[in-house]
N, C-alpha and C positions, 0 to 999 in steps of 0.2 A: 748254340743258345737254345734252351728249352723253356717254354712257358708251361706251367702246371696250374690247373684250376682245382681248388679244393672245394668239394661240395659239402654244404652244411645241411645236415638232416635235422629238421625241426618237426616234432610231433605236436599235435594239438594238445594244449594244456589239460583239457577236460576229457581226453580219450580214455575210454574204459574197455575192459575185455568184452563187454556185451556188444560193442560196436564192431567187433572183428568176427566176421563169418568164419566158420570152420573150413571153408573152401577159400583158398588164397591164390590170387593171380599175381605173378611177378613177371614183368616184361623187361627188366633191366637189372644190372648189378646193383645200382643205387636202390632199386626197389627191394632187393634181397637185404641189403644193408639196413634199410629202413625197417623192414619187417623184423629183422634180428634185434634191432633196437627196441621195437615194440615188445617183443618177447621178453627182453631183459627188463625194460622199464616197468611193465605190468606183471612181471614174474609169472609168465604163462608157461605151460608145458608144450614144448615144441612138437611133441608127438600128437597133440590134439588137432593138428591142422593138416589138411590135404592141400598140397601145392600143385598148381599148374604153372608152367613157365615156358618162356621162349627157349628154344634149343641153344646149344653151344655154350657160350660164355656165361649166360645167366644160369642155365641149368647146372653147369659145372660149379659155379660159385655157390648155388643153393645147396647142392649135394655136399660140397666141402664144408658148408656151414652147419650141416647136420639136419637139413630139412628133408622130409619125405616127399619126393616128387612123384606124383601119380602119372603125369603125362606132360609131354613137351611137343612143341611144333615150331617150325622155322619162321612163321609169321604170326602176327596178332590175329588175323582172320582165321588162319588154320588152327590156332590155339582156341579160339572161340568154338570152332567146330568140335574140337576134342572135348571141351568142357560140356558142350551140349549133348554129347554121347552119354554122359553120366546123368541118368534120370533123377538121381537124388539131389542134384545141385539146383537149388531154387534161388540162391543168392551167393554172391562172391564178394570178397574184399580185394579190390585191385589196388595194391600198394605200388605207387609210382611217384615220379617227380611231377612237378607242375607242367612239364613239357611232355605231352603224350598225344598220340593220334587217337581218334575216337572209334576206329573201325572195330576194335574188340568190344568195347562197351556198347556201341550201336547194335552190333550183331546179337549180343547177349540180351539186351533190353528188348529187341524186336522178337526174340524167342521167349520172352517172359521171365528171364532171369534178372533179378535186380542187383 
């Protein structure tokens, strides 16, 4: 006997391309799926975005989806460190579910990245 939970991805109705930073952080496969839905819904060019993501499954799914992954790390804290190495990054779009830990965003905000 197996139970399967289907995740429903809902985008804000008023979401526009101006709200999506060119630097995108993905910390789960659900985040990748959501970002791909944003790309499709808003008719965006996938190559306009620089992606940072958690290693292994998330990274593999992102690459298989056609995203250009600049850097990966095994944990959210380590991923924040990778993002902070890029002096050009002043803001990021962290596409995630409603369940996420704050260590990545806390570290980025403390370093002045919105």
